[in-house]
N, CA, C and O atoms as a Tinker XYZ file with bonds, in Angstrom:
   528  protein
     1  N     -0.079000   24.281000   13.645000    73     2
     2  CA    -1.207000   25.937000   13.766000    64     1     3
     3  C     -2.418000   25.662000   12.017000    63     2     4     5
     4  O     -2.444000   25.550000   10.792000    81     3
     5  N     -3.055000   25.695000   13.075000    73     3     6
     6  CA    -4.169000   25.338000   11.409000    64     5     7
     7  C     -4.402000   26.987000   10.133000    63     6     8     9
     8  O     -4.558000   28.201000   10.000000    81     7
     9  N     -4.274000   25.884000    9.633000    73     7    10
    10  CA    -4.281000   27.376000    8.475000    64     9    11
    11  C     -5.609000   28.390000    8.227000    63    10    12    13
    12  O     -5.649000   29.139000    7.251000    81    11
    13  N     -6.872000   28.310000    9.396000    73    11    14
    14  CA    -6.923000   29.424000    9.317000    64    13    15
    15  C     -6.471000   30.384000   10.287000    63    14    16    17
    16  O     -7.170000   31.393000   10.387000    81    15
    17  N     -5.363000   30.287000   11.094000    73    15    18
    18  CA    -5.117000   30.939000   11.706000    64    17    19
    19  C     -3.693000   31.807000   10.828000    63    18    20    21
    20  O     -3.018000   32.782000   11.158000    81    19
    21  N     -3.676000   31.191000    9.987000    73    19    22
    22  CA    -2.566000   32.257000    9.116000    64    21    23
    23  C     -3.343000   33.232000    8.737000    63    22    24    25
    24  O     -3.103000   34.371000    9.137000    81    23
    25  N     -4.415000   32.975000    7.903000    73    23    26
    26  CA    -5.606000   34.095000    7.511000    64    25    27
    27  C     -5.931000   35.139000    8.330000    63    26    28    29
    28  O     -5.817000   34.947000    9.541000    81    27
    29  N     -6.194000   35.872000    8.059000    73    27    30
    30  CA    -7.002000   37.586000    8.366000    64    29    31
    31  C     -8.423000   36.974000    8.673000    63    30    32    33
    32  O     -8.998000   36.453000    7.717000    81    31
    33  N     -9.025000   36.977000    9.841000    73    31    34
    34  CA   -10.135000   36.296000   10.245000    64    33    35
    35  C    -10.602000   37.157000    8.917000    63    34    36    37
    36  O    -10.699000   36.441000    7.920000    81    35
    37  N    -10.928000   38.625000    8.690000    73    35    38
    38  CA   -11.900000   38.981000    7.990000    64    37    39
    39  C    -11.932000   37.762000    6.679000    63    38    40    41
    40  O    -12.888000   37.011000    6.485000    81    39
    41  N    -10.838000   37.776000    5.978000    73    39    42
    42  CA   -10.872000   36.742000    4.790000    64    41    43
    43  C    -11.581000   35.739000    5.006000    63    42    44    45
    44  O    -12.575000   35.496000    4.321000    81    43
    45  N    -11.100000   34.826000    6.214000    73    43    46
    46  CA   -11.749000   33.919000    6.758000    64    45    47
    47  C    -12.507000   33.800000    6.303000    63    46    48    49
    48  O    -12.892000   33.034000    5.420000    81    47
    49  N    -13.153000   35.088000    7.195000    73    47    50
    50  CA   -15.253000   34.397000    7.054000    64    49    51
    51  C    -15.862000   34.529000    5.851000    63    50    52    53
    52  O    -16.737000   33.728000    5.523000    81    51
    53  N    -15.404000   35.763000    4.870000    73    51    54
    54  CA   -15.404000   35.865000    3.588000    64    53    55
    55  C    -15.377000   34.416000    2.843000    63    54    56    57
    56  O    -16.370000   34.003000    2.243000    81    55
    57  N    -14.473000   33.866000    2.906000    73    55    58
    58  CA   -14.306000   32.508000    2.194000    64    57    59
    59  C    -15.189000   32.117000    2.488000    63    58    60    61
    60  O    -16.047000   32.207000    1.610000    81    59
    61  N    -15.741000   31.318000    4.045000    73    59    62
    62  CA   -16.071000   30.594000    4.256000    64    61    63
    63  C    -17.716000   31.019000    3.621000    63    62    64    65
    64  O    -18.185000   30.141000    2.897000    81    63
    65  N    -18.269000   31.795000    3.751000    73    63    66
    66  CA   -19.330000   32.674000    3.560000    64    65    67
    67  C    -20.014000   32.147000    1.861000    63    66    68    69
    68  O    -21.113000   31.747000    1.476000    81    67
    69  N    -18.476000   32.458000    1.095000    73    67    70
    70  CA   -18.136000   31.815000   -0.421000    64    69    71
    71  C    -18.806000   30.832000   -0.442000    63    70    72    73
    72  O    -19.904000   30.565000   -0.930000    81    71
    73  N    -17.818000   30.095000    0.327000    73    71    74
    74  CA   -17.822000   28.754000    0.389000    64    73    75
    75  C    -19.574000   27.954000    0.490000    63    74    76    77
    76  O    -20.036000   27.074000   -0.236000    81    75
    77  N    -20.215000   28.658000    1.648000    73    75    78
    78  CA   -20.923000   27.893000    2.049000    64    77    79
    79  C    -22.361000   28.381000    0.940000    63    78    80    81
    80  O    -23.391000   27.721000    0.802000    81    79
    81  N    -22.039000   29.683000    0.271000    73    79    82
    82  CA   -22.996000   29.780000   -1.153000    64    81    83
    83  C    -22.459000   29.068000   -2.169000    63    82    84    85
    84  O    -23.406000   28.298000   -2.329000    81    83
    85  N    -21.817000   28.800000   -2.822000    73    83    86
    86  CA   -21.739000   27.973000   -3.658000    64    85    87
    87  C    -21.653000   26.326000   -3.546000    63    86    88    89
    88  O    -21.525000   25.479000   -4.429000    81    87
    89  N    -21.782000   26.199000   -2.007000    73    87    90
    90  CA   -21.848000   24.186000   -2.021000    64    89    91
    91  C    -23.655000   23.699000   -2.448000    63    90    92    93
    92  O    -24.661000   24.212000   -1.958000    81    91
    93  N    -23.626000   23.068000   -3.033000    73    91    94
    94  CA   -24.884000   22.240000   -3.105000    64    93    95
    95  C    -25.332000   22.449000   -1.934000    63    94    96    97
    96  O    -24.647000   22.861000   -0.998000    81    95
    97  N    -27.076000   22.056000   -1.872000    73    95    98
    98  CA   -27.648000   21.663000   -0.682000    64    97    99
    99  C    -27.293000   20.451000   -0.704000    63    98   100   101
   100  O    -27.225000   19.826000   -1.762000    81    99
   101  N    -26.966000   19.846000    0.645000    73    99   102
   102  CA   -26.901000   18.143000    0.996000    64   101   103
   103  C    -28.212000   17.730000    0.335000    63   102   104   105
   104  O    -29.281000   18.304000    0.127000    81   103
   105  N    -27.652000   16.336000    0.048000    73   103   106
   106  CA   -29.188000   15.664000   -0.652000    64   105   107
   107  C    -29.753000   15.112000    0.946000    63   106   108   109
   108  O    -29.071000   14.858000    1.939000    81   107
   109  N    -31.008000   15.051000    0.794000    73   107   110
   110  CA   -31.832000   14.607000    1.803000    64   109   111
   111  C    -31.703000   12.720000    2.364000    63   110   112   113
   112  O    -32.142000   11.933000    1.526000    81   111
   113  N    -31.298000   12.270000    3.309000    73   111   114
   114  CA   -31.371000   10.878000    3.862000    64   113   115
   115  C    -32.205000   10.761000    3.202000    63   114   116   117
   116  O    -33.217000   11.430000    2.991000    81   115
   117  N    -31.615000    9.399000    2.617000    73   115   118
   118  CA   -32.593000    7.910000    1.756000    64   117   119
   119  C    -33.380000    7.572000    2.865000    63   118   120   121
   120  O    -32.951000    7.404000    4.007000    81   119
   121  N    -34.447000    7.485000    2.527000    73   119   122
   122  CA   -35.976000    6.465000    3.544000    64   121   123
   123  C    -35.520000    5.232000    3.392000    63   122   124   125
   124  O    -35.250000    4.927000    2.230000    81   123
   125  N    -35.308000    4.225000    4.414000    73   123   126
   126  CA   -34.963000    3.076000    5.351000    64   125   127
   127  C    -36.192000    2.508000    4.245000    63   126   128   129
   128  O    -37.402000    2.697000    4.119000    81   127
   129  N    -34.904000    1.526000    3.377000    73   127   130
   130  CA   -35.810000    0.377000    2.420000    64   129   131
   131  C    -36.833000   -0.484000    3.787000    63   130   132   133
   132  O    -36.584000   -0.810000    4.948000    81   131
   133  N    -37.965000   -0.592000    2.941000    73   131   134
   134  CA   -39.070000   -1.953000    3.843000    64   133   135
   135  C    -38.286000   -3.450000    3.519000    63   134   136   137
   136  O    -38.145000   -4.064000    4.576000    81   135
   137  N    -37.865000   -4.026000    2.607000    73   135   138
   138  CA   -37.319000   -5.051000    2.865000    64   137   139
   139  C    -35.905000   -5.019000    4.440000    63   138   140   141
   140  O    -35.095000   -4.153000    4.773000    81   139
   141  N    -36.146000   -6.063000    4.871000    73   139   142
   142  CA   -35.000000   -6.505000    5.624000    64   141   143
   143  C    -34.355000   -7.773000    4.858000    63   142   144   145
   144  O    -34.959000   -8.777000    4.481000    81   143
   145  N    -32.565000   -7.394000    4.681000    73   143   146
   146  CA   -32.046000   -7.992000    4.856000    64   145   147
   147  C    -32.113000   -9.754000    5.607000    63   146   148   149
   148  O    -32.131000   -9.791000    6.837000    81   147
   149  N    -32.143000  -10.924000    4.944000    73   147   150
   150  CA   -32.389000  -11.862000    5.792000    64   149   151
   151  C    -30.771000  -12.503000    6.079000    63   150   152   153
   152  O    -30.436000  -12.991000    5.000000    81   151
   153  N    -29.733000  -12.681000    7.013000    73   151   154
   154  CA   -28.462000  -13.392000    6.807000    64   153   155
   155  C    -28.916000  -15.087000    6.901000    63   154   156   157
   156  O    -29.989000  -15.396000    7.419000    81   155
   157  N    -28.304000  -15.761000    6.538000    73   155   158
   158  CA   -28.415000  -17.072000    6.213000    64   157   159
   159  C    -27.975000  -17.701000    7.443000    63   158   160   161
   160  O    -27.088000  -17.412000    8.246000    81   159
   161  N    -28.802000  -18.611000    7.381000    73   159   162
   162  CA   -28.165000  -19.143000    9.283000    64   161   163
   163  C    -27.100000  -20.083000    8.930000    63   162   164   165
   164  O    -26.906000  -20.917000    8.045000    81   163
   165  N    -26.409000  -19.578000   10.082000    73   163   166
   166  CA   -25.145000  -20.549000   10.436000    64   165   167
   167  C    -25.370000  -21.387000   11.254000    63   166   168   169
   168  O    -26.247000  -21.357000   12.117000    81   167
   169  N    -23.908000  -22.931000   10.873000    73   167   170
   170  CA   -24.202000  -24.132000   11.254000    64   169   171
   171  C    -23.774000  -24.072000   12.586000    63   170   172   173
   172  O    -23.075000  -25.049000   12.852000    81   171
   173  N    -23.891000  -23.472000   13.317000    73   171   174
   174  CA   -22.664000  -23.255000   14.786000    64   173   175
   175  C    -21.443000  -24.439000   14.207000    63   174   176   177
   176  O    -20.404000  -24.532000   13.553000    81   175
   177  N    -22.432000  -25.210000   14.979000    73   175   178
   178  CA   -21.435000  -26.740000   15.038000    64   177   179
   179  C    -20.672000  -27.082000   13.988000    63   178   180   181
   180  O    -19.753000  -27.816000   14.352000    81   179
   181  N    -20.670000  -26.846000   12.788000    73   179   182
   182  CA   -19.836000  -27.246000   12.116000    64   181   183
   183  C    -18.371000  -26.372000   11.720000    63   182   184   185
   184  O    -17.208000  -26.588000   11.378000    81   183
   185  N    -19.547000  -24.951000   12.103000    73   183   186
   186  CA   -17.980000  -23.666000   12.071000    64   185   187
   187  C    -16.969000  -24.152000   13.440000    63   186   188   189
   188  O    -15.822000  -23.704000   13.427000    81   187
   189  N    -17.388000  -25.081000   14.645000    73   187   190
   190  CA   -17.248000  -25.047000   15.366000    64   189   191
   191  C    -16.195000  -26.539000   15.092000    63   190   192   193
   192  O    -15.074000  -26.467000   15.597000    81   191
   193  N    -16.417000  -27.359000   14.605000    73   191   194
   194  CA   -15.429000  -28.177000   13.845000    64   193   195
   195  C    -14.576000  -28.075000   13.112000    63   194   196   197
   196  O    -13.510000  -28.691000   13.142000    81   195
   197  N    -15.067000  -26.952000   12.030000    73   195   198
   198  CA   -14.137000  -26.572000   11.001000    64   197   199
   199  C    -13.379000  -25.699000   12.131000    63   198   200   201
   200  O    -12.768000  -26.676000   12.564000    81   199
   201  N    -13.011000  -24.843000   12.802000    73   199   202
   202  CA   -12.228000  -24.178000   13.329000    64   201   203
   203  C    -11.098000  -24.796000   14.180000    63   202   204   205
   204  O     -9.994000  -24.294000   14.386000    81   203
   205  N    -11.549000  -25.927000   14.618000    73   203   206
   206  CA   -11.008000  -27.436000   15.799000    64   205   207
   207  C     -9.837000  -28.199000   14.954000    63   206   208   209
   208  O     -8.745000  -28.603000   15.353000    81   207
   209  N    -10.474000  -28.268000   13.553000    73   207   210
   210  CA    -9.805000  -29.076000   12.710000    64   209   211
   211  C     -8.572000  -28.228000   11.797000    63   210   212   213
   212  O     -7.733000  -28.893000   11.189000    81   211
   213  N     -8.546000  -26.945000   11.765000    73   211   214
   214  CA    -8.137000  -26.159000   11.874000    64   213   215
   215  C     -7.017000  -25.237000   12.448000    63   214   216   217
   216  O     -6.115000  -24.572000   11.938000    81   215
   217  N     -7.450000  -25.473000   13.724000    73   215   218
   218  CA    -6.913000  -24.622000   14.768000    64   217   219
   219  C     -6.809000  -25.496000   15.639000    63   218   220   221
   220  O     -7.330000  -25.007000   16.641000    81   219
   221  N     -6.262000  -27.028000   15.988000    73   219   222
   222  CA    -6.505000  -27.753000   17.380000    64   221   223
   223  C     -6.432000  -26.871000   18.207000    63   222   224   225
   224  O     -5.867000  -25.777000   18.183000    81   223
   225  N     -7.352000  -27.653000   19.364000    73   223   226
   226  CA    -6.752000  -26.628000   20.644000    64   225   227
   227  C     -6.197000  -27.442000   21.595000    63   226   228   229
   228  O     -6.464000  -28.640000   21.690000    81   227
   229  N     -5.238000  -26.693000   22.485000    73   227   230
   230  CA    -4.032000  -27.742000   23.002000    64   229   231
   231  C     -4.356000  -27.064000   24.530000    63   230   232   233
   232  O     -5.120000  -26.103000   24.620000    81   231
   233  N     -3.797000  -27.574000   25.545000    73   231   234
   234  CA    -3.705000  -27.868000   26.791000    64   233   235
   235  C     -2.434000  -27.121000   27.074000    63   234   236   237
   236  O     -1.429000  -27.731000   26.710000    81   235
   237  N     -2.127000  -25.373000   27.908000    73   235   238
   238  CA    -0.839000  -25.731000   28.325000    64   237   239
   239  C     -1.331000  -25.663000   29.938000    63   238   240   241
   240  O     -2.098000  -24.894000   30.518000    81   239
   241  N     -0.292000  -27.177000   30.539000    73   239   242
   242  CA    -0.344000  -27.630000   31.799000    64   241   243
   243  C      0.419000  -26.813000   32.794000    63   242   244   245
   244  O      1.237000  -26.159000   32.148000    81   243
   245  N      0.534000  -26.533000   34.158000    73   243   246
   246  CA     1.321000  -25.886000   35.058000    64   245   247
   247  C      1.854000  -27.283000   36.136000    63   246   248   249
   248  O      1.180000  -27.846000   36.999000    81   247
   249  N      2.900000  -27.490000   35.829000    73   247   250
   250  CA     3.543000  -28.662000   36.387000    64   249   251
   251  C      3.759000  -28.100000   38.528000    63   250   252   253
   252  O      4.246000  -27.017000   38.851000    81   251
   253  N      3.364000  -28.935000   39.348000    73   251   254
   254  CA     4.081000  -28.171000   40.623000    64   253   255
   255  C      5.215000  -28.272000   40.392000    63   254   256   257
   256  O      5.720000  -28.984000   39.524000    81   255
   257  N      5.838000  -27.453000   41.267000    73   255   258
   258  CA     7.631000  -27.858000   41.702000    64   257   259
   259  C      7.670000  -27.240000   43.423000    63   258   260   261
   260  O      6.892000  -26.528000   44.057000    81   259
   261  N      9.108000  -27.978000   43.803000    73   259   262
   262  CA     8.672000  -27.293000   45.380000    64   261   263
   263  C      9.729000  -26.211000   45.078000    63   262   264   265
   264  O     10.069000  -26.152000   46.259000    81   263
   265  N     10.527000  -25.313000   44.490000    73   263   266
   266  CA    11.659000  -24.248000   44.952000    64   265   267
   267  C     10.512000  -22.995000   44.221000    63   266   268   269
   268  O     11.530000  -22.484000   43.754000    81   267
   269  N      9.587000  -22.243000   43.809000    73   267   270
   270  CA     8.144000  -21.166000   43.459000    64   269   271
   271  C      7.094000  -21.452000   44.767000    63   270   272   273
   272  O      6.449000  -22.439000   45.121000    81   271
   273  N      7.244000  -20.196000   45.253000    73   271   274
   274  CA     6.129000  -20.406000   45.851000    64   273   275
   275  C      5.073000  -19.284000   45.873000    63   274   276   277
   276  O      5.129000  -18.211000   45.273000    81   275
   277  N      3.876000  -19.847000   46.868000    73   275   278
   278  CA     2.729000  -19.833000   45.956000    64   277   279
   279  C      2.094000  -18.263000   45.281000    63   278   280   281
   280  O      1.087000  -18.118000   44.589000    81   279
   281  N      2.993000  -17.289000   45.720000    73   279   282
   282  CA     2.592000  -16.439000   45.532000    64   281   283
   283  C      3.057000  -15.196000   43.960000    63   282   284   285
   284  O      2.567000  -14.242000   43.355000    81   283
   285  N      4.638000  -16.308000   43.946000    73   283   286
   286  CA     5.317000  -15.812000   42.688000    64   285   287
   287  C      4.267000  -16.702000   41.580000    63   286   288   289
   288  O      3.893000  -16.326000   40.469000    81   287
   289  N      4.017000  -17.700000   42.126000    73   287   290
   290  CA     3.023000  -18.632000   40.611000    64   289   291
   291  C      2.282000  -17.503000   40.380000    63   290   292   293
   292  O      2.735000  -16.462000   39.905000    81   291
   293  N      0.805000  -17.756000   40.810000    73   291   294
   294  CA     0.236000  -16.372000   41.320000    64   293   295
   295  C      0.425000  -14.884000   40.205000    63   294   296   297
   296  O     -0.062000  -14.469000   39.153000    81   295
   297  N      1.560000  -14.419000   41.336000    73   295   298
   298  CA     1.484000  -13.842000   40.296000    64   297   299
   299  C      1.506000  -13.962000   38.744000    63   298   300   301
   300  O      0.740000  -13.521000   37.887000    81   299
   301  N      2.921000  -14.890000   38.653000    73   299   302
   302  CA     3.692000  -15.482000   37.368000    64   301   303
   303  C      2.252000  -15.714000   35.588000    63   302   304   305
   304  O      2.371000  -15.490000   34.383000    81   303
   305  N      1.156000  -16.225000   36.440000    73   303   306
   306  CA    -0.199000  -16.820000   35.446000    64   305   307
   307  C     -0.641000  -15.217000   35.066000    63   306   308   309
   308  O     -0.655000  -14.716000   33.941000    81   307
   309  N     -0.949000  -14.657000   36.190000    73   307   310
   310  CA    -1.675000  -12.935000   35.707000    64   309   311
   311  C     -0.710000  -12.232000   35.059000    63   310   312   313
   312  O     -1.220000  -11.200000   34.620000    81   311
   313  N      0.383000  -12.302000   34.808000    73   311   314
   314  CA     1.056000  -11.483000   34.043000    64   313   315
   315  C      1.594000  -11.982000   32.529000    63   314   316   317
   316  O      2.139000  -11.327000   31.640000    81   315
   317  N      1.195000  -13.508000   32.597000    73   315   318
   318  CA     1.460000  -14.302000   31.747000    64   317   319
   319  C      0.157000  -14.395000   30.370000    63   318   320   321
   320  O      0.000000  -14.148000   29.174000    81   319
   321  N     -0.494000  -14.892000   31.485000    73   319   322
   322  CA    -2.179000  -14.677000   30.646000    64   321   323
   323  C     -2.824000  -13.474000   31.225000    63   322   324   325
   324  O     -2.814000  -13.509000   32.455000    81   323
   325  N     -3.159000  -12.841000   30.921000    73   323   326
   326  CA    -4.149000  -11.585000   31.224000    64   325   327
   327  C     -5.112000  -11.887000   31.112000    63   326   328   329
   328  O     -5.679000  -10.901000   31.584000    81   327
   329  N     -6.219000  -12.837000   30.705000    73   327   330
   330  CA    -7.324000  -13.020000   31.037000    64   329   331
   331  C     -7.776000  -13.936000   32.031000    63   330   332   333
   332  O     -8.968000  -14.244000   32.034000    81   331
   333  N     -6.837000  -14.512000   33.043000    73   331   334
   334  CA    -6.961000  -15.009000   33.965000    64   333   335
   335  C     -7.224000  -14.058000   34.878000    63   334   336   337
   336  O     -6.526000  -13.049000   34.785000    81   335
   337  N     -8.301000  -14.095000   36.022000    73   335   338
   338  CA    -8.713000  -13.564000   36.857000    64   337   339
   339  C     -7.765000  -14.024000   38.408000    63   338   340   341
   340  O     -6.968000  -14.960000   38.341000    81   339
   341  N     -7.944000  -13.353000   39.573000    73   339   342
   342  CA    -6.875000  -13.169000   40.511000    64   341   343
   343  C     -7.528000  -14.818000   40.923000    63   342   344   345
   344  O     -6.718000  -15.712000   41.170000    81   343
   345  N     -8.550000  -15.009000   40.951000    73   343   346
   346  CA    -9.213000  -15.872000   41.907000    64   345   347
   347  C     -9.020000  -17.254000   40.955000    63   346   348   349
   348  O     -8.568000  -18.283000   41.457000    81   347
   349  N     -9.374000  -17.183000   39.648000    73   347   350
   350  CA    -8.548000  -17.857000   38.658000    64   349   351
   351  C     -7.176000  -18.547000   38.913000    63   350   352   353
   352  O     -7.041000  -19.727000   39.237000    81   351
   353  N     -6.202000  -17.666000   38.725000    73   351   354
   354  CA    -4.694000  -18.048000   39.045000    64   353   355
   355  C     -4.372000  -18.127000   40.439000    63   354   356   357
   356  O     -3.246000  -17.734000   40.746000    81   355
   357  N     -5.271000  -18.634000   41.527000    73   355   358
   358  CA    -5.175000  -18.966000   42.066000    64   357   359
   359  C     -5.752000  -20.417000   42.529000    63   358   360   361
   360  O     -5.100000  -21.169000   43.254000    81   359
   361  N     -7.158000  -20.754000   41.987000    73   359   362
   362  CA    -7.122000  -21.785000   41.992000    64   361   363
   363  C     -6.460000  -23.082000   41.033000    63   362   364   365
   364  O     -6.408000  -24.292000   41.258000    81   363
   365  N     -6.002000  -22.284000   39.913000    73   363   366
   366  CA    -4.728000  -23.393000   39.656000    64   365   367
   367  C     -3.281000  -24.117000   39.979000    63   366   368   369
   368  O     -2.627000  -25.153000   39.861000    81   367
   369  N     -3.293000  -22.393000   40.617000    73   367   370
   370  CA    -1.941000  -22.701000   41.637000    64   369   371
   371  C     -2.446000  -23.306000   42.395000    63   370   372   373
   372  O     -1.873000  -24.393000   42.311000    81   371
   373  N     -3.244000  -23.385000   43.211000    73   371   374
   374  CA    -4.016000  -25.043000   44.582000    64   373   375
   375  C     -4.206000  -26.033000   43.577000    63   374   376   377
   376  O     -3.950000  -27.037000   44.242000    81   375
   377  N     -4.437000  -26.382000   42.611000    73   375   378
   378  CA    -4.475000  -27.425000   41.880000    64   377   379
   379  C     -3.569000  -28.340000   41.310000    63   378   380   381
   380  O     -3.612000  -29.564000   41.187000    81   379
   381  N     -2.422000  -27.165000   40.866000    73   379   382
   382  CA    -1.270000  -27.627000   40.656000    64   381   383
   383  C     -0.499000  -28.196000   41.967000    63   382   384   385
   384  O     -0.422000  -29.391000   42.252000    81   383
   385  N     -0.123000  -27.473000   42.471000    73   383   386
   386  CA     0.142000  -27.695000   44.260000    64   385   387
   387  C     -0.205000  -29.451000   44.525000    63   386   388   389
   388  O      0.517000  -30.425000   44.315000    81   387
   389  N     -1.772000  -29.354000   45.131000    73   387   390
   390  CA    -2.060000  -30.297000   44.873000    64   389   391
   391  C     -2.504000  -32.440000   44.284000    63   390   392   393
   392  O     -2.487000  -33.625000   44.616000    81   391
   393  N     -2.899000  -31.185000   42.989000    73   391   394
   394  CA    -2.926000  -32.677000   41.905000    64   393   395
   395  C     -1.188000  -32.336000   41.823000    63   394   396   397
   396  O     -0.312000  -32.890000   42.487000    81   395
   397  N     -1.093000  -31.727000   41.244000    73   395   398
   398  CA     0.852000  -32.048000   40.551000    64   397   399
   399  C      0.578000  -31.481000   39.029000    63   398   400   401
   400  O      1.528000  -31.223000   38.290000    81   399
   401  N     -0.341000  -31.364000   38.749000    73   399   402
   402  CA    -0.551000  -30.245000   37.177000    64   401   403
   403  C     -2.016000  -29.982000   37.005000    63   402   404   405
   404  O     -2.993000  -30.730000   37.014000    81   403
   405  N     -1.879000  -28.765000   36.853000    73   403   406
   406  CA    -3.133000  -28.096000   36.550000    64   405   407
   407  C     -3.567000  -27.509000   34.977000    63   406   408   409
   408  O     -2.686000  -27.630000   34.126000    81   407
   409  N     -4.294000  -27.160000   34.737000    73   407   410
   410  CA    -4.784000  -27.020000   32.490000    64   409   411
   411  C     -4.693000  -25.541000   33.368000    63   410   412   413
   412  O     -5.433000  -25.346000   34.332000    81   411
   413  N     -3.711000  -24.553000   32.915000    73   411   414
   414  CA    -4.033000  -23.278000   32.357000    64   413   415
   415  C     -4.956000  -22.286000   31.756000    63   414   416   417
   416  O     -5.692000  -21.422000   32.232000    81   415
   417  N     -4.569000  -22.850000   30.080000    73   415   418
   418  CA    -5.728000  -22.376000   29.555000    64   417   419
   419  C     -5.487000  -23.160000   28.176000    63   418   420   421
   420  O     -4.344000  -23.486000   27.855000    81   419
   421  N     -6.885000  -23.530000   27.161000    73   419   422
   422  CA    -6.980000  -23.902000   26.162000    64   421   423
   423  C     -6.884000  -22.957000   25.352000    63   422   424   425
   424  O     -7.631000  -21.979000   25.392000    81   423
   425  N     -6.295000  -23.058000   24.816000    73   423   426
   426  CA    -5.951000  -22.436000   22.993000    64   425   427
   427  C     -5.493000  -22.968000   21.677000    63   426   428   429
   428  O     -5.145000  -24.141000   21.538000    81   427
   429  N     -5.497000  -22.463000   21.123000    73   427   430
   430  CA    -4.733000  -23.047000   19.659000    64   429   431
   431  C     -2.832000  -23.090000   20.036000    63   430   432   433
   432  O     -2.228000  -22.703000   21.037000    81   431
   433  N     -2.470000  -23.551000   19.113000    73   431   434
   434  CA    -1.190000  -24.124000   19.589000    64   433   435
   435  C     -0.342000  -23.238000   19.023000    63   434   436   437
   436  O      0.809000  -23.643000   19.193000    81   435
   437  N     -0.369000  -22.333000   18.497000    73   435   438
   438  CA     0.592000  -20.710000   18.354000    64   437   439
   439  C      0.570000  -19.884000   20.062000    63   438   440   441
   440  O      1.597000  -19.389000   20.526000    81   439
   441  N     -0.532000  -19.872000   20.680000    73   439   442
   442  CA    -0.682000  -19.269000   21.888000    64   441   443
   443  C     -0.514000  -19.798000   22.497000    63   442   444   445
   444  O     -0.196000  -19.313000   23.583000    81   443
   445  N     -0.576000  -21.209000   22.350000    73   443   446
   446  CA    -0.389000  -22.216000   23.781000    64   445   447
   447  C      1.451000  -22.280000   24.000000    63   446   448   449
   448  O      1.934000  -22.766000   25.023000    81   447
   449  N      1.985000  -21.930000   23.305000    73   447   450
   450  CA     3.619000  -22.278000   23.331000    64   449   451
   451  C      4.217000  -21.065000   23.496000    63   450   452   453
   452  O      5.388000  -21.008000   23.871000    81   451
   453  N      3.112000  -19.376000   23.103000    73   451   454
   454  CA     3.880000  -18.489000   23.960000    64   453   455
   455  C      3.438000  -18.317000   25.185000    63   454   456   457
   456  O      4.232000  -17.813000   25.979000    81   455
   457  N      1.944000  -18.718000   25.714000    73   455   458
   458  CA     1.574000  -19.198000   27.696000    64   457   459
   459  C      3.278000  -19.848000   28.185000    63   458   460   461
   460  O      4.277000  -19.516000   28.824000    81   459
   461  N      2.737000  -20.947000   27.386000    73   459   462
   462  CA     4.139000  -22.167000   28.026000    64   461   463
   463  C      5.635000  -21.062000   28.461000    63   462   464   465
   464  O      6.159000  -20.737000   29.526000    81   463
   465  N      5.886000  -20.780000   27.114000    73   463   466
   466  CA     7.560000  -19.872000   27.096000    64   465   467
   467  C      7.488000  -19.100000   28.597000    63   466   468   469
   468  O      8.214000  -19.384000   29.550000    81   467
   469  N      6.332000  -17.950000   28.582000    73   467   470
   470  CA     6.075000  -17.166000   29.604000    64   469   471
   471  C      5.892000  -17.524000   30.781000    63   470   472   473
   472  O      6.333000  -16.857000   31.717000    81   471
   473  N      5.115000  -18.793000   30.975000    73   471   474
   474  CA     5.189000  -19.375000   32.721000    64   473   475
   475  C      6.867000  -19.678000   32.821000    63   474   476   477
   476  O      7.373000  -19.335000   33.889000    81   475
   477  N      7.623000  -20.186000   31.979000    73   475   478
   478  CA     8.925000  -20.815000   31.621000    64   477   479
   479  C     10.011000  -19.367000   32.219000    63   478   480   481
   480  O     10.712000  -19.284000   33.228000    81   479
   481  N      9.740000  -18.317000   31.038000    73   479   482
   482  CA    10.506000  -17.764000   31.837000    64   481   483
   483  C     10.242000  -17.031000   33.079000    63   482   484   485
   484  O     11.205000  -16.306000   33.329000    81   483
   485  N      9.483000  -16.955000   33.792000    73   483   486
   486  CA     8.951000  -17.404000   35.710000    64   485   487
   487  C      9.735000  -18.173000   36.362000    63   486   488   489
   488  O      9.762000  -17.964000   37.575000    81   487
   489  N     10.599000  -19.265000   35.834000    73   487   490
   490  CA    11.075000  -20.207000   36.284000    64   489   491
   491  C     10.403000  -21.311000   36.778000    63   490   492   493
   492  O     10.975000  -22.125000   37.502000    81   491
   493  N      8.459000  -21.489000   36.238000    73   491   494
   494  CA     7.592000  -21.993000   36.228000    64   493   495
   495  C      8.011000  -23.322000   35.178000    63   494   496   497
   496  O      8.797000  -23.251000   34.233000    81   495
   497  N      6.893000  -25.117000   35.846000    73   495   498
   498  CA     7.364000  -25.494000   34.447000    64   497   499
   499  C      6.455000  -25.751000   34.294000    63   498   500   501
   500  O      5.583000  -26.017000   35.122000    81   499
   501  N      6.402000  -25.739000   32.926000    73   499   502
   502  CA     5.029000  -25.883000   32.052000    64   501   503
   503  C      4.765000  -26.775000   31.010000    63   502   504   505
   504  O      5.676000  -26.992000   30.212000    81   503
   505  N      3.784000  -27.283000   30.880000    73   503   506
   506  CA     4.344000  -27.758000   29.254000    64   505   507
   507  C      2.927000  -28.032000   28.111000    63   506   508   509
   508  O      1.827000  -27.717000   28.565000    81   507
   509  N      2.973000  -28.542000   26.831000    73   507   510
   510  CA     1.416000  -27.950000   26.596000    64   509   511
   511  C      1.458000  -29.757000   25.845000    63   510   512   513
   512  O      2.243000  -30.705000   25.825000    81   511
   513  N      0.025000  -29.406000   25.292000    73   511   514
   514  CA    -0.070000  -30.940000   24.860000    64   513   515
   515  C     -1.435000  -30.931000   24.410000    63   514   516   517
   516  O     -2.339000  -30.309000   24.968000    81   515
   517  N     -1.588000  -31.854000   23.076000    73   515   518
   518  CA    -2.936000  -32.006000   22.190000    64   517   519
   519  C     -4.792000  -31.784000   23.142000    63   518   520   521
   520  O     -4.661000  -32.157000   24.308000    81   519
   521  N     -5.448000  -31.569000   23.011000    73   519   522
   522  CA    -6.498000  -31.158000   24.328000    64   521   523
   523  C     -7.374000  -32.244000   23.627000    63   522   524   525
   524  O     -7.785000  -31.874000   22.528000    81   523
   525  N     -7.718000  -33.379000   23.970000    73   523   526
   526  CA    -8.579000  -34.667000   23.053000    64   525   527
   527  C     -9.494000  -34.661000   23.952000    63   526   528
   528  O    -10.458000  -35.421000   23.856000    81   527
């Protein structure tokens, strides 16, 4: 329940009018400055090298097996790695089926371990390895 519902409507109107008269006028908005601040140029390659050094990329690999159906593999891929579209999951499943292994995603080590464990929880064979 709102505070104004506890007060008689007449008293609320009187109190609001008094507050409006007592409040100082709002200051006018400041005029925009004529100078624009320039941001220092970022060396994108340097940032990427630093990021790769601090969080080295790992590949999550899906291995072919004869126990899981193709539909189950696609379902597991989409549930474990939400960023994958149905088309991507089908492509990964088919690559693992025909070539023996497929790269699911490349990411830092902790998320890679999470994805690997998620795929294993669906009964799939999955490993991670450094992406060099």
